[in-house]
C-alpha positions in Angstrom: 20.0 17.3 22.5 19.9 14.4 20.1 18.0 15.4 17.0 16.1 13.8 14.1 16.0 16.2 11.2 13.0 16.4 8.9 14.4 16.9 5.5 12.6 17.8 2.3 15.7 18.4 0.2 15.2 22.2 0.3 17.6 24.8 1.5 15.6 25.6 4.7 15.6 22.1 6.2 19.4 21.8 5.4 20.3 25.1 6.9 18.3 24.5 10.0 20.3 21.3 10.5 23.4 23.5 10.4 21.9 25.8 13.0 21.2 22.8 15.2 24.9 21.9 15.1 25.8 25.6 15.8 23.8 25.6 19.0 25.4 22.3 20.2 22.7 19.8 19.2 23.6 16.4 17.6 21.8 15.1 14.6 21.6 11.3 14.8 19.0 10.5 12.1 17.1 12.0 9.1 13.4 11.7 8.2 11.6 12.3 5.0 8.1 12.0 3.5 7.6 11.3 -0.2 4.8 10.7 -2.7 3.4 7.1 -3.1 4.2 7.4 -6.8 7.9 7.7 -7.6 7.2 9.5 -10.9 5.1 12.2 -9.2 7.1 15.3 -8.4 4.7 17.3 -6.4 1.6 16.6 -4.3 -1.3 18.9 -3.6 -0.1 19.3 -0.1 -0.2 22.2 2.4 2.5 20.6 4.5 5.3 18.9 2.5 7.7 19.9 -0.3 8.2 16.8 -2.5 9.8 18.2 -5.6 13.2 16.5 -6.0 12.3 13.7 -3.6 14.1 11.2 -6.0 17.5 12.7 -4.8 16.7 12.8 -1.1 17.5 9.1 -0.6 21.2 10.0 -1.3 21.3 12.3 1.8 22.0 9.2 4.0 25.2 8.6 2.1 26.2 12.2 1.9 25.8 12.8 5.6 26.6 9.3 6.8 23.3 9.1 8.8 20.3 6.7 8.6 17.4 8.1 6.7 13.9 7.1 7.6 11.3 7.5 4.8 7.6 7.1 4.6 5.1 7.6 1.8 2.4 10.1 2.2 -1.0 8.3 2.2 -3.1 10.9 3.9 -4.8 14.0 2.4 -5.3 17.5 3.6 -8.5 17.0 5.7 -8.0 19.5 8.5 -7.4 22.9 6.9 -7.9 25.2 10.0 -4.9 26.9 11.6 -5.3 25.0 14.9 -4.7 21.3 14.3 -6.2 18.4 16.3 -5.5 14.7 15.5 -7.5 13.9 12.3 -7.6 10.4 10.9 -6.5 10.2 7.3 -4.8 13.6 7.4 -1.3 13.9 5.9 0.0 15.1 9.3 -0.6 11.7 10.7 2.0 10.3 8.3 4.6 12.4 10.0 3.5 11.1 13.4 4.0 7.5 12.2 7.4 8.4 10.7 8.8 10.1 13.8 7.4 7.5 16.1 9.4 4.8 14.3 12.5 7.0 14.5 12.0 7.4 18.2 11.5 3.7 18.6 14.8 2.9 16.9 16.6 5.9 18.5 15.2 6.3 22.1 17.8 9.0 22.7 16.1 11.4 20.3 14.7 14.5 22.1 14.1 17.0 19.4 13.1 17.5 15.7 14.8 19.9 13.3 12.4 21.7 11.0 12.9 24.4 8.4 9.8 26.5 9.1 10.4 30.3 8.6 7.0 32.0 8.5 4.3 29.4 8.0 2.1 29.0 11.2 0.2 26.3 9.4 3.2 24.0 9.1 4.8 25.0 12.5 1.7 24.3 14.5 1.3 20.8 12.9 4.9 19.9 13.6 4.5 21.1 17.2 1.3 19.1 17.5 3.1 15.9 16.5 6.1 16.7 18.7 3.9 17.2 21.8 2.3 13.8 21.3 5.7 12.1 21.1 7.4 14.1 23.8 9.8 15.8 21.4 10.9 19.5 21.1 10.7 21.3 17.8 13.9 23.2 16.8 13.0 25.9 14.3 16.0 28.2 14.3 14.9 30.0 11.1 11.5 31.0 12.5 10.7 34.7 12.0 14.1 35.5 10.6 14.6 38.4 8.2 14.3 36.6 4.9 16.7 38.8 3.0 19.4 38.4 5.7 18.7 34.7 6.0 19.0 33.9 2.3 22.4 35.7 2.1 23.4 33.8 5.3 22.6 30.5 3.7 24.6 31.3 0.6 27.6 32.5 2.6 27.3 29.4 4.9 27.9 27.0 2.0 24.4 26.0 1.0 24.6 25.0 -2.7 21.0 24.6 -3.9 19.3 24.9 -7.2 15.7 26.0 -8.1 13.5 23.0 -8.8 10.1 24.8 -8.9 9.0 28.3 -9.9 5.5 29.8 -9.5 5.7 33.6 -9.5 5.8 36.5 -11.8 9.3 37.1 -12.9 10.5 33.5 -12.7 10.4 31.5 -15.9 10.6 27.7 -15.7 12.6 27.3 -18.9 15.0 30.1 -17.9 15.5 29.7 -14.1 14.9 26.1 -13.2 18.2 24.4 -12.4 19.9 27.7 -11.6 22.1 28.0 -8.6 20.6 29.9 -5.6 23.7 32.2 -5.3 23.4 33.3 -8.9 19.7 33.9 -8.5 20.0 36.1 -5.4 20.2 39.4 -7.3 17.2 38.6 -9.4 15.2 37.5 -6.4 16.1 40.8 -4.7 14.8 42.7 -7.7 11.5 40.8 -7.7 11.1 41.5 -4.0 11.4 45.3 -4.8 9.1 45.1 -7.8 6.4 42.7 -6.6 7.0 42.2 -2.9 7.8 38.5 -3.2 9.4 36.5 -0.3 13.0 36.2 -1.2 13.2 32.9 0.6 10.2 31.5 -1.3 7.9 31.4 1.8 4.9 32.3 -0.3 5.4 29.4 -2.6 7.3 31.5 -5.2 10.0 28.9 -5.7 11.4 25.7 -4.2 15.0 24.5 -4.0 17.0 21.3 -3.8 20.2 21.2 -1.8 23.0 19.4 -3.7 25.8 20.2 -1.2 26.4 21.9 2.1 28.9 21.7 5.0 26.9 18.8 6.6 27.5 16.6 3.5 30.9 15.3 4.7 31.0 12.2 2.6 29.6 13.2 -0.8 27.8 15.7 -2.9 25.0 15.2 -5.4 25.4 15.8 -9.1 22.4 16.0 -11.4 23.3 14.5 -14.8 20.1 15.0 -16.7 16.7 16.5 -16.0 13.5 17.6 -17.8 11.2 20.6 -17.2 7.6 19.7 -16.5 5.2 22.6 -16.9 2.1 22.6 -14.6 0.7 25.9 -15.9 1.3 27.8 -19.2 0.1 31.1 -17.8 1.6 33.9 -19.8 2.2 36.0 -16.7 3.2 33.5 -14.1 4.1 30.0 -15.5 4.5 27.1 -13.0 7.0 24.4 -13.7 9.2 21.9 -11.9 12.5 20.2 -12.5 12.2 16.4 -12.8 15.6 14.7 -12.4 16.2 11.8 -14.9 19.7 10.8 -13.8 22.1 11.8 -11.0 25.0 10.4 -9.1 26.9 10.9 -5.8 30.4 12.3 -5.9 32.4 11.2 -2.9 34.3 14.0 -1.3 37.1 11.9 0.2 38.0 10.8 -3.3 38.0 14.3 -4.5 39.9 15.8 -1.5 42.4 13.0 -1.4 41.9 12.1 2.3 39.6 10.4 4.7 39.5 13.2 7.2 36.1 14.3 6.0 34.5 10.9 6.3 31.5 10.9 8.7 30.9 8.3 11.2 28.5 5.5 10.2 24.9 5.3 11.3 25.9 2.5 13.6 28.2 4.9 15.3 25.4 7.4 15.6 23.3 4.8 17.4 26.2 3.9 19.7 26.3 7.6 20.8 22.7 7.3 21.9 23.8 5.0 24.7 22.0 1.7 23.7 23.1 -1.4 21.9 23.9 -0.9 18.2 21.2 -2.1 15.8 22.3 -3.8 12.7 20.4 -1.4 10.4 22.9 -1.5 7.5 25.1 -4.0 5.9 25.6 -2.0 2.7 25.6 1.6 1.9 22.1 1.6 0.2 20.5 0.0 3.3 21.1 3.3 5.2 17.6 4.2 4.0 14.9 2.7 6.2 11.5 2.3 4.6 9.0 2.8 7.4 6.1 1.6 5.3 7.5 -1.9 5.3 7.8 -2.0 9.1 4.7 -3.4 10.9 6.0 -2.0 14.2 5.1 1.5 13.1 1.5 0.7 12.7 1.4 -1.2 16.0 2.9 1.8 17.8 0.6 4.1 16.0 -2.4 2.5 17.8 -0.9 3.2 21.2 -0.8 7.0 20.6 -4.6 7.1 21.0 -4.3 6.0 24.6 -4.8 8.8 27.2 -1.6 10.1 28.6 -0.6 9.3 32.1 -1.9 11.8 34.6 1.1 13.3 36.4 -1.1 14.6 39.2 -2.3 11.1 40.0 -5.5 11.0 41.8 -5.1 14.5 43.1 -7.2 16.0 40.3 -10.1 13.7 40.8 -10.0 13.6 44.6 -12.7 14.9 46.9 -16.2 13.9 47.6 -19.1 14.7 45.2 -20.3 17.4 47.6 -16.8 19.0 47.7 -16.6 19.0 43.9 -19.9 20.8 43.6 -19.3 23.4 46.3 -17.2 26.5 46.6 -14.7 25.0 49.0 -12.6 21.8 49.0 -11.5 19.9 52.0 -7.9 19.3 52.8 -6.5 16.0 54.3 -3.8 17.7 56.3 -6.3 19.8 58.3 -4.6 23.0 57.3 -7.5 25.0 56.1 -9.8 24.9 53.1 -9.4 25.6 49.4 -11.9 28.3 48.4 -13.0 29.6 45.0 -14.7 32.9 44.2 -15.8 34.3 40.8 -17.1 37.5 39.3 -18.9 37.9 36.0 -18.4 41.4 34.7 -20.9 43.3 32.5 -18.8 43.4 29.4 -18.5 39.6 29.3 -15.4 38.7 31.3 -15.3 36.3 34.2 -12.6 36.3 36.9 -12.2 33.2 39.1 -9.8 33.0 42.0 -8.8 29.9 44.0 -6.6 29.8 47.1 -6.2 28.1 50.4 -7.3 29.9 53.6 -7.3 29.0 57.3 -10.4 27.6 59.0 -10.2 30.2 61.8 -7.7 32.3 63.8 -5.0 30.2 65.3 -5.2 27.3 62.7 -1.9 26.4 61.2 -1.3 25.3 57.7 0.2 21.9 56.9 3.8 21.4 58.0 4.3 19.3 54.9 6.3 21.8 52.8 7.2 19.7 49.8 6.3 19.2 46.2 3.5 16.8 47.0 1.7 19.4 49.1 2.1 21.9 46.2 0.8 19.4 43.7 -2.2 18.6 45.9 -3.1 22.3 46.4 -2.8 23.1 42.7 -4.8 20.1 41.6 -7.6 21.1 44.0 -7.5 24.7 43.0 -7.6 23.9 39.2 -10.4 21.4 39.8 -12.5 24.0 41.7 -11.8 26.6 39.0 -12.9 24.1 36.3 -16.2 23.4 38.1 -16.7 27.2 38.5 -16.1 27.7 34.8 -18.7 25.0 34.0 -21.2 26.7 36.4 -20.8 29.8 34.3 -21.3 27.9 31.1 -17.6 28.3 30.3 -14.6 26.0 29.9 -10.8 26.2 29.7 -11.1 27.2 26.0 -12.6 30.5 27.2 -9.7 31.4 29.5 -7.5 34.2 28.4 -5.0 34.5 31.2 -3.8 32.6 34.3 -1.7 33.9 37.2 0.0 31.1 39.1 1.4 32.1 42.5 3.7 29.6 44.3 4.9 29.7 47.9 8.1 28.0 46.8 9.6 28.2 43.3 11.5 25.0 43.9 8.2 23.2 43.4 7.6 24.7 40.0 8.4 21.6 38.0 6.0 19.2 39.9 3.4 22.0 39.9 3.8 22.4 36.1 3.2 18.7 35.6 -0.2 19.0 37.4 -1.0 22.2 35.4 -0.2 20.3 32.1 -2.4 17.4 33.1 -5.5 19.6 33.7 -5.1 22.4 31.1 -4.6 20.5 27.9 -4.6 21.6 24.3 -7.6 19.3 23.8 -9.6 21.4 26.2 -8.4 24.7 24.7 -9.6 24.4 21.1 -9.1 28.1 20.5 -5.6 28.0 21.9 -4.1 27.6 25.4 -4.2 30.7 27.7 -1.2 32.8 28.5 0.4 32.6 32.0 2.5 34.3 34.5 4.2 32.5 37.4 5.9 34.0 40.4 6.9 33.1 43.9 5.2 35.2 46.7 5.1 34.8 50.5 1.7 33.2 50.6 2.2 31.5 53.9 3.4 34.6 55.6 0.0 36.1 54.8 -2.0 33.2 56.1 -2.2 31.3 52.7 -1.1 28.0 51.4 1.2 26.6 48.8 -0.6 27.8 45.7 -2.9 30.6 44.6 -4.5 30.7 41.1 -6.6 33.2 39.3 -8.0 33.0 35.7 -9.6 35.5 33.4 -12.1 34.2 31.0 -14.3 35.6 28.2 -17.8 34.5 27.4 -17.1 34.1 23.7 -14.5 32.2 21.7 -13.1 35.1 19.6 -9.7 35.1 21.3 -6.6 34.8 19.1 -3.6 33.0 20.6 0.1 33.0 19.8 1.6 29.7 21.0 5.0 28.9 19.6 6.5 25.8 21.0 9.5 25.6 18.6 12.9 26.7 19.9 14.2 29.5 17.7 16.1 32.8 18.1 12.8 34.7 17.7 11.5 34.6 21.3 11.5 32.0 24.1 9.3 29.0 23.3 6.4 27.9 25.4 6.7 24.1 25.4 3.4 23.2 27.1 -0.1 24.4 27.6 0.6 28.1 27.9 1.1 30.7 25.2 3.2 33.8 24.5 0.2 36.1 24.2 -3.6 36.1 24.0 -5.6 38.8 22.1 -9.2 39.5 22.9 -11.4 42.6 22.5 -8.5 44.7 21.3 -6.4 44.0 24.4 -3.2 41.9 24.1 -2.5 39.9 27.3 1.2 38.9 27.1 2.7 36.1 29.2 5.3 37.0 31.7 8.7 37.1 29.9 11.8 36.1 31.8 15.3 36.9 30.3 15.8 33.6 28.4 18.1 33.5 25.4 15.5 32.1 22.9 17.9 29.8 21.0 19.5 28.2 24.1 16.5 28.7 26.5 18.9 29.6 29.4 18.9 32.8 31.4 21.3 35.4 30.0 24.2 36.5 32.0 25.2 40.1 32.8 23.1 41.3 35.7 19.8 43.1 36.2 20.1 45.5 33.3 21.0 42.9 30.7 18.2 40.6 32.0 15.7 43.4 31.6 16.9 44.2 28.1 16.6 40.5 27.0 13.1 40.3 28.5 12.1 43.4 26.6 13.5 42.1 23.3 11.3 39.0 23.7 8.2 41.1 24.6 8.8 43.2 21.5 9.2 40.2 19.3 5.8 38.8 20.5 4.2 42.2 20.1 5.4 42.6 16.5 3.6 39.4 15.6 0.3 41.2 16.4 1.5 44.4 14.6 2.0 46.5 17.7 4.9 47.7 19.7 5.6 48.3 23.4 6.8 51.8 22.5 3.4 52.8 21.0 0.6 50.6 22.3 1.7 49.7 25.8 -1.3 50.2 28.1 0.3 48.9 31.4 3.1 46.7 32.5 3.9 44.8 35.7 7.6 44.3 36.3 8.2 41.5 38.8 11.6 41.9 40.4 13.2 39.1 42.4 14.2 40.2 45.9 17.7 39.0 45.1 18.1 41.8 42.6 18.2 44.4 45.4 17.4 48.1 45.2 20.4 48.9 42.9 19.4 46.1 40.6 15.8 47.4 40.4 17.1 50.9 39.5 19.1 49.4 36.7 16.0 47.6 35.4 13.9 50.8 35.6 16.6 52.8 33.7 16.7 50.1 30.9 12.9 50.0 30.6 12.6 53.8 30.5 15.3 54.0 27.9 13.6 51.5 25.8 10.2 53.1 26.0 11.7 56.5 25.0 13.8 55.1 22.2 17.1 55.6 24.0 19.7 52.9 23.2 22.3 51.6 25.6 25.5 49.6 25.0 25.6 47.1 27.9 26.2 44.0 25.9 24.7 41.9 23.1 21.3 41.7 24.9 21.0 45.4 25.6 18.9 48.0 23.8 21.2 48.3 20.9 19.1 45.5 19.3 15.8 47.4 19.7 14.1 48.4 16.5 13.7 52.1 16.1 10.1 53.2 16.7 8.4 56.4 17.6 7.6 56.4 21.3 4.0 57.0 22.4 3.1 60.4 23.7 1.3 58.7 26.6 3.4 57.2 29.3 2.2 53.6 30.1 1.2 52.6 33.6 4.1 50.7 35.1 4.2 49.1 38.5 7.2 47.3 40.1 6.4 44.3 42.3 9.1 42.7 44.4 8.6 39.0 44.7 10.4 36.2 46.5 11.5 34.4 43.4 11.0 33.8 39.7 11.3 30.8 37.4 14.8 29.6 36.6 16.2 32.1 39.3 15.6 35.0 36.9 15.9 38.5 38.4 13.1 40.0 36.4 9.8 39.0 34.7 7.9 41.5 32.5 4.2 41.2 32.0 2.9 43.8 29.4 -0.7 44.5 28.4 -1.1 46.3 25.0 -4.0 47.6 22.9 -4.3 46.6 19.3 -6.4 48.9 17.1 -6.9 46.4 14.2 -8.3 43.6 16.4 -10.3 46.0 18.5 -12.2 47.4 15.6 -13.0 44.0 14.3 -14.4 42.9 17.6 -16.5 46.0 17.8 -17.8 45.7 14.2 -15.9 48.8 13.0 -14.0 47.2 10.2 -13.3 49.8 7.6 -14.6 49.5 4.1 -12.3 50.5 1.3 -14.4 53.5 0.5 -14.5 54.8 4.1 -13.6 58.5 4.4 -10.3 59.6 6.0 -12.1 61.5 8.8 -13.9 58.3 9.9 -10.7 56.4 10.1 -9.2 59.2 12.2 -12.2 59.0 14.5 -11.8 55.3 14.8 -8.2 55.7 15.8 -9.0 58.4 18.3 -11.6 56.2 20.0 -8.6 53.9 21.0 -6.1 56.7 21.7 -4.1 56.2 25.0 -4.5 59.0 27.6 -3.3 59.3 31.2 -5.7 59.9 34.1 -4.2 62.0 36.8 -5.7 61.9 40.3 -4.4 64.3 43.0 -2.3 62.7 45.7 -3.2 63.1 49.4 -2.0 62.0 52.8 -4.3 60.4 55.4 -3.9 59.5 59.1 -4.0 55.8 59.2 -5.6 55.8 62.7 -8.7 57.7 61.8 -11.5 55.1 61.9 -14.1 57.6 60.4 -12.1 58.1 57.2 -11.2 61.8 57.7 -8.1 63.0 56.0 -5.2 65.3 56.8 -4.2 66.9 53.5 -0.6 67.9 53.3 -0.4 68.5 49.5 -2.3 67.9 46.3 -0.9 67.4 42.8 -2.7 69.2 40.1 -3.4 67.7 36.7 -0.7 69.9 35.2 1.9 68.6 37.7 2.0 71.7 39.9 2.1 71.4 43.7 -0.4 73.2 46.0 0.7 73.1 49.7 -2.3 73.1 52.0 -0.4 72.7 55.3 3.1 74.1 55.6 3.6 74.4 59.4 5.0 71.0 60.3 5.1 71.9 64.0 1.4 72.7 64.1 0.7 69.4 62.4 2.6 67.5 65.0 1.1 69.5 67.8 -2.5 69.1 66.6 -2.0 65.4 66.2 0.1 64.7 69.3 -2.5 62.4 70.7 -3.0 60.5 67.5 -0.6 58.2 65.5 2.7 59.6 64.6 2.5 58.0 61.2 0.4 58.8 58.1 -0.1 57.2 54.7 0.5 58.8 51.4 -2.1 57.9 48.8 -1.3 58.2 45.1 -3.2 57.1 42.1 -2.5 56.9 38.4 -4.5 55.6 35.5 -4.5 55.1 31.7 -7.3 54.7 29.3 -7.6 53.4 25.8 -10.3 55.7 24.5 -13.7 54.5 25.7 -12.8 50.9 25.6 -10.5 50.0 28.5 -9.0 51.6 31.6 -6.4 50.5 34.0 -5.7 52.4 37.3 -3.6 51.7 40.4 -3.5 53.3 43.8 -0.5 53.1 46.1 -0.4 53.5 49.9 2.9 54.3 51.4 3.1 54.6 55.2 5.4 57.4 56.4 6.4 59.2 59.6 4.3 62.3 60.1 7.5 64.4 60.4 8.6 63.0 57.1 5.3 63.7 55.4 5.2 67.3 56.6 8.7 67.8 55.3 7.8 66.3 52.0 4.7 68.6 51.8 7.0 71.6 51.5 9.7 69.9 49.4 9.9 70.0 45.6 8.7 66.9 43.8 12.3 66.0 42.8 13.4 65.8 46.5 10.6 63.5 47.7 12.5 60.4 47.0 15.3 61.4 49.4 13.1 62.9 52.1 13.0 60.7 55.2 14.1 57.1 55.9 12.9 54.0 54.2 9.5 53.1 55.8 10.4 49.4 55.8 13.2 50.2 58.2 11.1 52.2 60.7 10.1 50.7 64.0 6.6 51.4 65.2 3.5 49.4 66.4 2.0 49.4 62.9 4.9 47.2 61.7 3.6 44.3 63.7 1.5 42.1 61.4 -1.2 41.6 64.0 -1.7 45.4 64.8 -1.8 46.8 61.3 -5.3 45.9 60.0 -7.2 48.7 61.7 -4.5 51.2 60.9 -4.8 50.4 57.2 -8.5 50.5 56.9 -8.6 54.2 56.1 -5.8 53.8 53.6 -7.6 51.0 51.8 -10.8 53.1 51.7 -8.9 56.1 50.3 -7.2 53.9 47.6 -10.6 52.5 46.5 -12.1 56.0 46.5 -9.4 57.3 44.2 -9.8 54.3 41.9 -13.5 55.1 41.8 -12.7 58.6 40.7 -10.4 57.3 38.0 -13.3 55.2 36.7 -15.7 58.1 36.7 -13.2 60.4 34.9 -12.7 57.8 32.2 -16.4 57.1 31.7 -16.6 53.7 33.5 -18.5 52.3 36.5 -17.6 49.7 39.1 -19.8 47.3 37.3 -17.4 47.5 34.3 -14.4 46.4 36.4 -12.9 43.1 35.2 -10.1 42.6 37.6 -9.2 44.0 41.1 -5.6 42.9 42.0 -4.2 43.9 45.4 -0.5 43.7 46.1 0.3 44.0 49.8 3.4 43.5 51.9 2.8 40.3 53.7 4.4 41.3 57.0 2.0 44.2 57.4 -1.3 42.7 56.5 -3.1 39.3 56.4 -5.3 38.0 53.6 -8.5 37.9 55.8 -8.1 41.3 57.3 -7.3 42.9 54.0 -10.2 41.3 52.2 -12.7 42.4 54.9 -11.6 46.1 54.6 -11.5 46.0 50.9 -14.9 44.5 50.5 -16.4 47.1 52.8 -14.8 49.9 50.9 -15.8 48.7 47.5 -19.3 48.0 48.6 -19.9 51.5 49.8 -17.9 53.4 47.3 -19.0 51.4 44.3 -22.7 51.9 45.3 -22.2 55.6 45.6 -20.3 55.9 42.3 -22.6 53.8 40.3 -25.8 55.6 41.5 -24.6 59.2 41.1 -26.8 61.2 38.8 -23.8 62.8 37.1 -20.1 62.3 37.0 -19.2 65.5 38.8 -17.8 63.7 41.8 -15.0 65.2 43.9 -13.0 64.0 46.8 -14.1 65.0 50.3 -12.9 64.5 53.8 -15.6 62.0 54.7 -15.7 59.8 51.6 -17.2 61.0 48.3 -19.1 64.2 47.8 -20.9 65.9 44.9 -20.1 69.5 44.0 -21.8 71.5 46.7 -20.8 69.2 49.5 -23.8 66.8 49.7 -22.7 63.3 50.3 -23.8 61.0 47.5 -24.2 58.2 50.0 -26.6 60.2 52.1 -28.9 60.7 49.1 -29.2 57.0 48.4 -32.0 54.8 49.9 -30.8 52.9 52.9 -31.0 49.6 51.1 -28.7 50.9 48.3 -26.0 52.3 50.5 -24.0 49.0 50.3 -23.8 46.6 47.4 -24.3 42.9 48.4 -21.1 40.9 48.3 -22.3 38.7 45.4 -22.4 41.8 43.1 -18.9 42.9 44.0 -15.8 42.3 41.8 -13.7 39.4 43.0 -10.4 40.8 44.3 -7.1 38.8 43.9 -5.0 39.5 47.0 -1.3 38.9 46.3 1.2 39.1 49.2 4.6 40.5 48.0 7.9 41.7 49.4 7.4 45.3 48.2 5.5 47.2 45.5 5.7 50.7 44.0 5.2 53.0 41.1 9.0 53.0 40.5 12.0 50.9 41.3 12.2 52.1 44.9 9.1 50.0 45.6 8.5 51.8 48.8 4.7 51.3 49.1 3.1 48.7 51.4 -0.2 48.4 49.4 -1.2 48.7 45.8 -4.8 48.2 44.5 -5.1 47.8 40.7 -8.2 47.7 38.6 -9.0 47.0 35.0 -12.3 47.9 33.4 -13.7 47.1 30.0 -16.6 48.8 28.2 -19.7 46.6 27.9 -20.3 45.2 24.5 
């Protein structure tokens, strides 16, 4: 990309320019902000370093590039972390400066900035860049400061200290000292007092006099004076004020012209537009933006509303349609519906998707980007109206799942998404997002399905880094890397992008998984947690192109990482993982095979973690300094992760009354108890019934008494295979029998499977209900129900009918039990003693009305499973949060 570099004169901005060159970008112009008064060294600014600004004008000559300069007229008016356009703020001076650069250099696509650790500065640069359509390049972001400082020195950065303001640095002793000679002293101060060796805490500032980018000349300070701002006996503050300096041309020193850089006019020619006569003499390489009226004129235009990429799609529909739960469709291919569920602990889930009018209707034959844009625009509009009906807005949304029928339409769909979900609407930060391609149309759906999870308060904390850096992949747009709320960290889906280049890494499934995990861990560390210790659950989306062998490689890489086992499969493998003590509790992991992923990735990882520090603040358990140690231990214990083991069972899919045939049960200790061992008698006794059964398994994990996640899997198998598995050791189960996806039987036909799966769905829901009870939750506490099903086996409408019926009856029974001593029985749910809890309820309470049931998100997939084999046809997942 063509880049304009924001330069302050400090080491960081210069070294980031060097990194831009390293990653193949081309710097075509420089930009600098300076005080209005030439004699003033430093402003009371949260944003800009101005000490040494008198010398920055020479950078144009040293680098052979045009330098745009503007005086800072604004003040620090907006001091919050999240920045919105504020008239009179110093940030707006940067916008005027960069807008003029872009007017003169239309080819400019990105801005180089030297941010290392300051979210305050980074977010403001990103805010301005987003207005101007520029990308922020911050290759120093989140780098280890000790390593980075040494790297700068070794890379040829010659800088001197021009300000000191920390214990251990004396203005009279250390100002003007070379950074390389100061490195040992800075290291000692870091050990003694914990200072930032790169000066990120304001400990010191530098001025670069020479670096490899200075091809034409270097700067020499002839005379300076020390100006003291504070005479504190412990930590004096002082700056170096240059009185005279000169530029020493390198080609004269080196005796050749090979180091001479191309002129600024040449830089403009490379941009592909007619050369502007910006300079006639060397000193005119510096362009004073304050004297250009065009900058002010252009500045007024920025207030205009941006063009709506979705066109009239977002505002289409009649008034009646906008107020209702469904939205008409011009192509006659069904309706767009929206459903919502407000949970007792304050979360709201809203789902929007297209469905058929009735049996036999066909969806639109228009399978292009316009149809996708129209569907997404309608879905988001309905969701927005539903949020408003719940007294919520986009600022309350924590997470968004975007399901596309065709990933080739991701770019146009994303334009619609950005037009609706803007940073202006999300004042607390934009929500995190996961996008995958699933077979929506094969299941009777449309081009798009969306679900959003919102909170009824504004206490969420969002990490949204738009700058490109080696830290983790940037999120350039209205979606963030992670959102923290109520002690739960919802992380965006991470695909295996190399953060610095933003391209998919090469090397196959294992390397891609390793890269995705590195990015997830980098994001987690920002919140003070780790996947190895605080991972609650994780969804691994595997592209069907990866194949079974590829999924096995991914699973091995993930398991190795979680257990602290390193591998050596290349630069992106687990050799880069930081050493951390693995958790004693295995997280809940599910593998979902999807049709495709963004950028043709083979894997996308979506983790959910718990964060003790944030959780305690939300629940008003912040520790006072004098709190006793045992109280702290109790607080930690309340969020401790623990697994919930529910015995497996096998059911006959054809039984309409819900009776079960139990072939084995798994105890909590992992032991097997065989209940039926004579496979011949099984086959004989069921010779008139179906020859296939379904294995039901369930696993769960809870974070103390705060949150629980559980998932039940249904795997259809031949009865002969199930009987053989019943008498086989656990380790042999994976090899017993053929792949069910390859079996031929009537239940494989998509139109014949609904009634065969009704019992399986009921059994899955029953086991999930048991997991809730054992962890101290009720169905009313459920936040999300997500159902993954193989599209060729089930349809959306049939699945939803069976699911609603099961949840209605089981949720009613569970939530009205007088005690939690509930066991699994052959005809649903029973108390100890064999009395059905349903039978003891009044008739009117035996089923919950649909309006009180959690909204289920039904996701058609290629395959799903608890491991890489992904041999289940159905998975029902629930998440519940304790009421606040």
